[in-house]
C-alpha positions in Angstrom: -54.8 -200.1 50.9 -58.4 -199.3 50.3 -60.6 -202.1 51.7 -61.9 -204.6 49.1 -65.0 -206.7 49.6 -66.8 -209.7 48.2 -70.5 -209.6 47.6 -73.0 -212.5 47.3 -76.0 -210.9 45.8 -78.5 -213.7 46.5 -82.1 -214.4 45.5 -83.3 -214.7 49.1 -80.4 -213.4 51.2 -77.3 -211.4 50.4 -74.0 -211.1 52.2 -70.8 -209.1 52.1 -67.4 -210.2 53.4 -63.7 -209.0 53.6 -60.3 -210.5 54.5 -58.9 -209.6 57.9 -55.6 -211.0 59.3 -55.5 -213.3 56.3 -58.9 -214.9 56.9 -62.2 -214.2 55.2 -64.9 -212.8 57.5 -68.5 -211.8 57.1 -69.2 -208.0 57.6 -72.4 -207.7 59.7 -75.1 -205.3 58.6 -75.6 -202.1 60.6 -78.3 -203.8 62.5 -75.9 -206.7 63.5 -77.2 -209.4 61.1 -74.8 -211.6 59.1 -77.2 -211.9 56.2 -79.4 -209.3 54.5 -82.8 -210.3 53.1 -82.7 -209.5 49.3 -85.9 -207.4 49.5 -86.5 -203.8 48.6 -89.7 -202.0 49.5 -91.5 -198.6 49.8 -93.6 -197.5 52.7 -97.0 -195.7 52.3 -95.0 -192.5 52.8 -92.6 -193.4 49.9 -89.6 -194.2 52.2 -87.2 -196.8 50.8 -86.6 -199.8 53.0 -84.1 -202.5 52.3 -83.4 -205.9 54.0 -85.1 -206.8 57.3 -87.3 -203.7 57.3 -88.6 -204.5 53.8 -89.1 -208.2 54.8 -91.3 -207.0 57.7 -93.2 -204.6 55.4 -93.9 -207.5 53.0 -95.9 -209.3 55.7 -98.3 -206.4 55.9 -98.2 -205.1 52.3 -96.8 -207.5 49.7 -97.6 -205.1 46.9 -95.0 -202.7 48.4 -92.0 -205.0 48.3 -89.9 -206.7 45.7 -88.3 -210.0 46.8 -86.4 -212.5 44.6 -85.8 -210.1 41.7 -82.5 -211.8 40.9 -84.6 -214.5 39.0 -85.4 -212.0 36.3 -82.5 -209.6 36.1 -81.1 -209.3 32.6 -83.9 -211.3 31.0 -86.1 -210.4 28.1 -89.8 -210.0 28.9 -92.3 -212.5 27.5 -95.8 -213.4 28.2 -94.7 -216.9 29.3 -92.2 -215.5 31.8 -94.7 -213.1 33.2 -97.3 -215.8 33.6 -94.9 -218.2 35.4 -93.8 -215.4 37.7 -97.3 -215.1 39.2 -96.8 -218.3 41.1 -93.4 -217.2 42.5 -93.4 -213.4 43.3 -96.0 -210.9 44.5 -95.3 -208.3 41.8 -96.1 -208.2 38.1 -93.4 -208.3 35.4 -93.7 -205.4 33.0 -92.1 -205.1 29.5 -89.5 -202.3 29.4 -88.7 -199.9 26.6 -86.0 -202.2 25.2 -87.9 -205.4 25.8 -86.3 -206.0 29.2 -88.1 -207.2 32.3 -89.2 -204.4 34.7 -91.4 -204.8 37.8 -94.2 -202.8 39.3 -94.0 -202.3 43.1 -95.8 -199.7 45.3 -97.3 -198.2 42.2 -94.0 -197.5 40.5 -92.4 -199.3 37.5 -88.7 -200.0 38.1 -85.8 -201.6 36.1 -84.4 -204.6 37.9 -80.9 -203.2 37.8 -82.2 -200.4 40.0 -83.6 -202.9 42.5 -80.3 -204.8 42.6 -78.4 -201.5 42.9 -80.4 -200.7 46.0 -79.5 -204.0 47.5 -75.8 -203.6 46.6 -75.9 -200.1 47.9 -77.1 -201.3 51.2 -74.2 -203.8 51.4 -71.8 -201.1 50.5 -73.1 -198.9 53.3 -72.7 -201.9 55.7 -69.1 -202.3 54.6 -68.4 -198.5 54.9 -69.8 -198.5 58.5 -67.6 -201.5 59.3 -64.4 -199.8 58.0 -65.4 -196.2 58.8 -64.3 -195.1 55.3 -65.5 -195.3 51.7 -65.5 -198.7 50.0 -65.9 -199.3 46.3 -63.7 -202.1 45.0 -65.4 -205.5 45.0 -65.9 -208.9 43.5 -69.6 -209.7 42.9 -70.8 -213.3 42.4 -73.5 -214.6 40.0 -75.0 -218.1 39.3 -72.7 -220.1 37.0 -75.6 -220.4 34.5 -76.1 -216.7 34.2 -75.8 -215.7 30.6 -74.1 -212.6 29.2 -77.1 -210.3 29.6 -77.6 -211.3 33.2 -74.0 -210.7 34.0 -73.9 -207.4 32.4 -77.1 -206.3 34.1 -75.5 -207.3 37.5 -72.4 -205.3 36.6 -74.6 -202.3 35.6 -76.4 -202.5 39.0 -73.1 -202.4 40.8 -72.1 -199.3 38.8 -75.3 -197.6 39.7 -74.6 -198.5 43.4 -71.2 -196.8 43.1 -69.1 -200.0 43.1 -66.1 -200.8 41.1 -66.3 -204.4 40.1 -62.9 -206.1 39.9 -64.4 -209.3 38.6 -67.7 -211.2 38.2 -67.2 -214.7 39.7 -69.5 -217.7 39.5 -71.0 -218.5 42.9 -70.0 -222.2 43.1 -66.4 -221.2 42.2 -66.3 -218.6 45.0 -67.8 -221.1 47.5 -65.2 -223.7 46.5 -62.4 -221.2 47.1 -63.7 -220.5 50.6 -64.0 -224.2 51.4 -60.6 -225.1 49.9 -58.7 -222.4 51.8 -60.5 -222.9 55.2 -60.1 -226.7 55.1 -56.9 -227.0 53.1 -58.7 -229.3 50.8 -57.0 -230.9 47.8 -58.7 -233.0 45.1 -61.9 -233.0 43.0 -65.0 -231.4 44.6 -68.5 -230.9 43.3 -70.3 -227.8 44.4 -74.1 -228.3 44.8 -75.4 -224.8 44.9 -79.2 -224.6 45.5 -80.3 -221.1 46.5 -83.6 -219.3 46.6 -83.9 -218.9 42.8 -81.2 -220.8 41.0 -79.4 -224.1 41.0 -75.7 -224.5 39.9 -73.4 -227.5 39.8 -69.7 -227.1 39.3 -66.8 -229.6 39.4 -63.5 -228.2 40.5 -60.0 -229.5 41.1 -58.1 -227.8 43.9 -54.4 -228.2 44.5 -51.9 -225.8 46.3 -53.9 -222.7 45.8 -54.9 -223.5 42.2 -58.7 -223.7 41.7 -59.5 -225.1 38.3 -63.1 -225.4 37.1 -63.6 -228.6 35.1 -67.3 -228.3 34.2 -70.3 -226.2 35.2 -74.0 -226.1 34.6 -77.1 -224.7 36.0 -80.9 -224.1 36.0 -82.0 -220.4 36.3 -85.5 -221.4 37.2 -84.9 -223.9 40.0 -84.5 -222.9 43.6 -86.0 -222.8 47.0 -88.8 -220.6 45.7 -89.9 -223.4 43.4 -90.0 -225.9 46.3 -92.2 -223.4 48.1 -94.4 -223.1 45.1 -95.1 -226.8 45.3 -96.4 -226.4 48.8 -98.4 -223.2 47.8 -100.2 -225.2 45.1 -101.0 -228.0 47.6 -102.4 -225.3 50.0 -104.4 -223.7 47.3 -106.0 -227.1 46.5 -107.3 -227.1 50.1 -109.1 -223.8 49.7 -112.9 -224.4 49.3 -114.0 -224.6 45.7 -116.2 -221.5 46.2 -113.2 -219.3 47.1 -110.3 -220.9 45.3 -110.4 -218.8 42.1 -110.6 -215.6 44.1 -107.7 -216.6 46.3 -105.6 -217.6 43.3 -106.0 -214.2 41.7 -105.5 -212.2 44.9 -101.9 -211.1 45.4 -102.2 -210.6 49.2 -103.7 -214.1 49.7 -101.1 -215.8 47.5 -98.3 -214.0 49.4 -99.7 -215.3 52.7 -99.7 -218.8 51.3 -96.0 -218.3 50.1 -95.0 -217.1 53.6 -96.7 -220.1 55.2 -95.1 -222.5 52.7 -91.6 -221.1 53.4 -92.1 -221.3 57.2 -93.3 -224.9 56.9 -90.3 -225.8 54.8 -88.0 -224.3 57.5 -89.9 -226.2 60.2 -89.5 -229.5 58.4 -85.7 -229.0 58.4 -85.7 -229.8 62.1 -89.0 -231.5 62.7 -91.0 -234.3 61.0 -94.3 -232.3 60.8 -95.3 -228.7 60.3 -98.7 -227.2 61.1 -100.0 -224.5 58.9 -102.7 -221.9 59.6 -103.4 -219.3 57.0 -106.2 -216.9 57.7 -107.9 -214.0 55.9 -107.8 -215.5 52.4 -110.0 -214.1 49.7 -110.5 -211.1 47.4 -108.8 -208.0 49.0 -109.6 -205.7 46.2 -111.0 -202.3 47.3 -114.7 -202.6 48.3 -114.3 -206.3 49.4 -113.7 -207.3 53.0 -111.4 -210.1 52.0 -112.3 -212.3 55.0 -113.7 -215.3 53.3 -111.8 -218.4 54.4 -109.0 -220.0 56.3 -106.7 -223.0 55.7 -105.6 -225.2 58.6 -103.6 -228.3 57.8 -100.4 -230.2 58.6 -97.5 -231.1 56.3 -95.2 -234.0 57.0 -91.6 -234.2 55.8 -92.3 -237.3 53.8 -95.2 -235.7 52.0 -93.2 -232.6 51.3 -90.5 -234.7 49.7 -93.1 -236.4 47.5 -94.5 -233.0 46.4 -91.0 -231.9 45.5 -90.0 -235.1 43.7 -90.1 -233.6 40.2 -87.7 -230.8 41.4 -85.4 -233.4 43.0 -85.2 -235.3 39.7 -84.2 -232.1 37.9 -81.4 -231.5 40.5 -80.0 -235.0 39.9 -80.4 -234.7 36.1 -78.2 -231.6 36.1 -75.6 -233.4 38.3 -75.4 -236.2 35.8 -75.1 -233.8 32.9 -72.2 -231.9 34.5 -70.4 -235.1 35.5 -70.7 -236.3 31.9 -69.2 -233.1 30.6 -66.3 -233.5 33.0 -66.0 -237.2 31.9 -66.5 -238.3 35.5 -68.7 -240.6 37.6 -70.2 -239.9 41.0 -67.5 -242.1 42.5 -64.8 -239.8 41.1 -65.9 -236.9 43.2 -63.9 -236.8 46.5 -66.1 -234.2 48.2 -69.5 -232.7 47.8 -70.0 -229.1 49.0 -73.5 -227.8 49.7 -74.1 -224.1 49.1 -77.3 -222.1 49.5 -80.0 -221.9 52.1 -82.1 -224.6 50.4 -79.3 -227.2 51.1 -80.2 -227.1 54.8 -83.3 -229.1 53.9 -82.9 -232.8 54.8 -84.2 -233.8 51.4 -81.2 -232.3 49.7 -78.7 -234.0 51.9 -80.5 -237.3 51.3 -80.4 -236.8 47.5 -76.6 -236.1 47.7 -75.9 -239.1 49.9 -77.9 -241.5 47.7 -76.5 -240.2 44.4 -72.8 -239.7 45.3 -72.5 -242.5 47.9 -71.1 -240.1 50.5 -72.3 -237.4 52.9 -71.6 -233.8 52.0 -68.7 -232.1 53.7 -69.0 -229.4 56.3 -66.7 -226.6 57.5 -68.1 -223.5 55.8 -71.6 -222.0 56.4 -73.6 -222.7 53.2 -75.2 -219.3 53.5 -71.9 -217.5 53.8 -69.5 -219.5 51.7 -70.0 -217.6 48.5 -69.4 -214.2 50.0 -66.3 -215.5 51.9 -64.9 -216.9 48.7 -65.6 -213.6 46.8 -63.7 -211.7 49.5 -60.7 -214.0 49.1 -60.6 -213.5 45.4 -61.2 -209.7 45.8 -58.1 -209.5 48.0 -56.1 -211.6 45.6 -57.0 -209.3 42.7 -56.3 -206.1 44.7 -53.0 -207.2 46.2 -51.8 -209.3 43.3 -50.1 -211.6 45.9 -50.3 -214.7 43.7 -51.4 -216.9 46.6 -54.4 -218.3 44.6 -55.0 -218.9 40.9 -58.5 -219.3 39.5 -59.0 -221.1 36.2 -62.6 -220.8 35.1 -64.6 -221.9 32.1 -67.0 -220.5 29.6 -70.4 -221.1 31.1 -72.2 -220.9 27.7 -71.2 -221.8 24.1 -70.4 -218.9 21.7 -71.2 -219.2 18.0 -71.6 -217.4 14.7 -75.0 -217.5 12.9 -74.8 -219.1 9.5 -77.1 -219.6 6.5 -80.3 -221.6 7.3 -80.9 -220.2 10.7 -78.4 -222.4 12.4 -75.1 -221.6 14.3 -71.5 -222.7 14.0 -70.0 -223.1 17.4 -66.5 -221.6 18.0 -66.1 -221.8 21.8 -68.1 -224.7 23.4 -69.4 -224.4 26.9 -66.9 -225.5 29.7 -63.9 -224.4 27.6 -61.2 -223.1 30.0 -60.8 -219.3 29.8 -59.1 -217.2 28.5 -59.8 -218.9 25.2 -59.1 -218.2 21.5 -60.9 -219.9 18.6 -60.8 -219.4 14.9 -62.8 -220.7 11.9 -63.2 -219.9 8.2 -66.5 -218.9 6.7 -67.5 -218.2 3.1 -69.9 -215.5 1.8 -73.5 -216.6 1.2 -73.5 -215.8 -2.5 -71.5 -214.4 -5.5 -71.6 -210.6 -5.9 -71.9 -210.0 -2.2 -70.5 -206.6 -1.1 -70.5 -207.2 2.7 -70.8 -210.1 5.2 -72.9 -209.9 8.4 -71.8 -212.2 11.2 -74.2 -212.4 14.1 -72.7 -213.6 17.4 -74.8 -215.9 19.6 -74.6 -217.3 23.1 -76.3 -220.6 24.0 -76.5 -224.3 23.5 -79.1 -224.7 20.7 -78.1 -225.4 17.1 -80.8 -222.9 16.1 -79.9 -219.2 16.1 -83.3 -218.0 17.3 -83.2 -220.2 20.4 -79.9 -218.6 21.6 -79.1 -215.1 22.9 -77.9 -212.7 20.2 -74.9 -210.7 21.6 -74.1 -208.5 18.7 -73.1 -208.5 15.0 -69.9 -207.8 13.1 -70.1 -206.5 9.5 -67.2 -206.9 7.1 -67.6 -204.6 4.1 -65.8 -203.8 0.8 -65.9 -207.4 -0.3 -65.3 -208.4 -4.0 -67.1 -211.8 -4.3 -67.0 -213.4 -7.8 -67.2 -216.9 -6.4 -67.9 -217.9 -2.8 -64.8 -220.1 -2.6 -62.5 -217.2 -3.6 -63.2 -215.1 -0.5 -62.6 -217.1 2.7 -63.3 -215.0 5.9 -61.4 -216.0 9.0 -63.4 -215.2 12.2 -61.6 -215.2 15.6 -63.2 -215.2 19.0 -61.1 -214.2 22.0 -62.8 -214.7 25.4 -61.2 -213.2 28.5 -61.3 -214.2 32.1 -63.8 -211.4 32.6 -66.2 -212.9 30.0 -65.3 -210.1 27.6 -65.6 -211.4 24.0 -63.6 -209.8 21.2 -64.6 -210.8 17.6 -62.4 -210.2 14.6 -63.1 -211.0 10.9 -60.5 -210.9 8.1 -61.0 -211.2 4.4 -57.9 -213.4 3.8 -57.6 -212.4 0.2 -57.4 -208.6 0.7 -56.5 -208.3 4.4 -59.6 -206.1 5.1 -60.6 -206.6 8.7 -63.2 -205.5 11.2 -63.6 -206.2 14.9 -66.0 -205.7 17.8 -65.7 -206.0 21.5 -68.8 -207.4 23.3 -68.3 -206.4 26.9 -70.5 -203.6 28.1 -74.1 -204.1 26.9 -76.8 -202.4 28.8 -80.6 -202.6 28.9 -80.9 -199.0 30.0 -80.3 -195.7 28.2 -77.3 -193.7 29.4 -79.6 -190.9 30.6 -81.5 -193.3 32.8 -78.3 -194.9 34.2 -77.0 -191.5 35.0 -80.2 -190.5 36.8 -80.3 -193.7 38.8 -76.6 -193.2 39.8 -77.4 -189.7 41.0 -80.4 -191.0 43.0 -78.4 -193.8 44.6 -75.5 -191.5 45.4 -77.9 -189.0 47.1 -79.5 -191.7 49.1 -76.1 -193.2 50.1 -74.9 -189.7 51.2 -77.9 -189.2 53.4 -77.7 -192.7 54.9 -73.9 -192.4 55.5 -74.5 -189.2 57.5 -77.2 -190.9 59.6 -74.7 -193.8 60.2 -72.0 -191.4 61.2 -74.3 -189.9 63.9 -75.1 -193.3 65.2 -71.4 -194.1 65.6 -70.7 -190.8 67.3 -73.5 -191.5 69.8 -72.7 -195.2 70.4 -68.9 -195.1 70.5 -68.6 -193.7 74.0 -70.6 -196.7 75.3 -68.1 -199.0 73.6 -65.3 -197.1 75.4 -67.1 -197.6 78.7 -67.2 -201.4 78.0 -63.5 -201.3 77.2 -62.7 -199.6 80.5 -64.6 -202.3 82.3 -62.7 -204.9 80.3 -59.4 -203.3 81.3 -60.4 -203.6 85.0 -61.4 -207.3 84.5 -58.1 -208.1 82.7 -56.0 -206.3 85.3 -57.7 -208.3 88.1 -57.2 -211.5 86.2 -53.5 -210.6 85.6 -53.0 -210.0 89.4 -54.6 -213.4 90.2 -52.9 -215.3 87.4 -49.7 -213.4 86.5 -48.3 -214.2 83.0 -46.7 -212.3 80.1 -49.8 -213.1 78.0 -52.1 -211.5 80.6 -50.0 -208.3 80.8 -49.9 -208.1 77.0 -53.7 -208.4 76.9 -54.1 -205.5 79.4 -51.6 -203.4 77.3 -53.5 -204.0 74.1 -56.8 -203.0 75.5 -55.3 -199.9 77.2 -53.7 -198.8 73.9 -57.0 -199.2 72.1 -58.8 -197.3 74.8 -56.3 -194.4 74.4 -56.7 -194.6 70.6 -60.5 -194.5 71.0 -60.4 -191.4 73.3 -58.4 -189.5 70.7 -60.9 -190.6 68.0 -63.7 -189.2 70.1 -61.8 -186.0 70.7 -61.2 -185.3 67.0 -64.5 -186.9 65.8 -62.8 -189.4 63.5 -65.3 -192.2 62.5 -62.7 -194.1 60.7 -60.6 -194.5 63.8 -63.7 -195.3 65.8 -64.5 -198.1 63.5 -60.9 -199.4 63.6 -60.9 -199.4 67.4 -64.3 -201.1 67.5 -63.1 -203.9 65.2 -59.9 -204.5 67.2 -61.7 -204.5 70.5 -64.1 -207.1 69.1 -61.1 -209.2 68.0 -59.6 -209.0 71.5 -62.8 -210.1 73.1 -63.2 -213.0 70.5 -59.6 -214.2 71.2 -60.1 -213.9 74.9 
């Protein structure tokens, strides 16, 4: 069977995983790292760099990198959003042709789906290097609070990257699946997922391979970046009055403050105090030397927690809201799972302990749990084995716009999916020839405060009196989040339907161009990766030969059937590897490498 993978496309870090020998495992990057920084950049020569190389480039040239783009994917551009972004990211938000958010980095304006496609493409290449063969089928995770537009933009990015998305899964749900399977947990668990850019809370009930989401909620503008921003503002307040305005407007200076804030936050995870020294702050515009001031200070853990108190309150308020929707109290939660890099901060563990009256559980790496769970679900979907069942919920309410600018809700948030809902509507007035039924997603009672998904038009009406023409509207929401809307004139049987499942912010020509660019890049990189494997594999075989000699010596000194079997396994792999070198088969080389690593790990 073609390999399948699970992808956690994170705000700060991303990860890719698969299932081997029945267990989910992280696929390391081609450089050997378990996590890939979610950063894309372009060097002065125009070369694309992704992950660690882009992160390093950002230290020197923040105007050439694009971190944390997940915060804005699938969103509509507004002046308020662009202004708020200045405190979080080093690039400006630009309004796209269809009103979507784009960014400007290294002098080029890019759609966010392209940036995400570059990250997804890098993870795809890592998986293909791991397996030594093409990989396309995957499950991709998104924050539970992502709306329809954000989910479709993520799916579009995956398509550009050459991936076939089996399903989009909520991040807390994926993490809970990983935890439940690894620890054989049964009961009610709350997933506290605080990542770099988003915060999600989900309550799940797990029993015998059935994972049922009871309620979920989230905040798309609350994450580790926002905690960093609190420290940045505190540092900015310590810049001398004479230079503060120039520093606040200078992207290079602000990025240096962000890096310092993030490093301090990480230091405070293990220590009670962090010392910060940020030099070369000022106006770095052309013609200015930029060397105007420096900030040297110390930040204690207690003071950091006081700076972050408003954010902490928002976290707890969301926990209360989701518990209320699940008709539960903190005492009803049997386990609290922490997911996301920000949950390593002692402040978060303290909040959880105080609010729920229990310490969070351990057993799965909070940075890796989402990718591992996605891999489990990907394998389940591909194999159709039936070992696990996922019962998810609608993460946003779905409604029909009615007279007066309000909406009538058909599928409330946290309704189990798949779901079917019906309601009867009447025309607005007598003499009406057609009825327009706009479809909205969101929690507000007012139409213009929600996201408009589409519109169904039912024509050929004969309306003498409003009450004589009842129109039945049916919503059908699938597991995939696909919404089908059908309207029927119950007096004549005239019907219309629409399916809202593949909206895009880009024109087909642009999507096709981006697909071609990504495919060309992937082909070029894959050839480079193949040459690296061909050059490095003989060294792996040399290590295997040394391992055989060690195992043979050990078997002589301590004879046993197990020792003989270990020698036989490595010898067989060594022979398989030599054949792979002889015929130049990178797929076999990757297989031998993986199996040898497993033998060493077991030994």
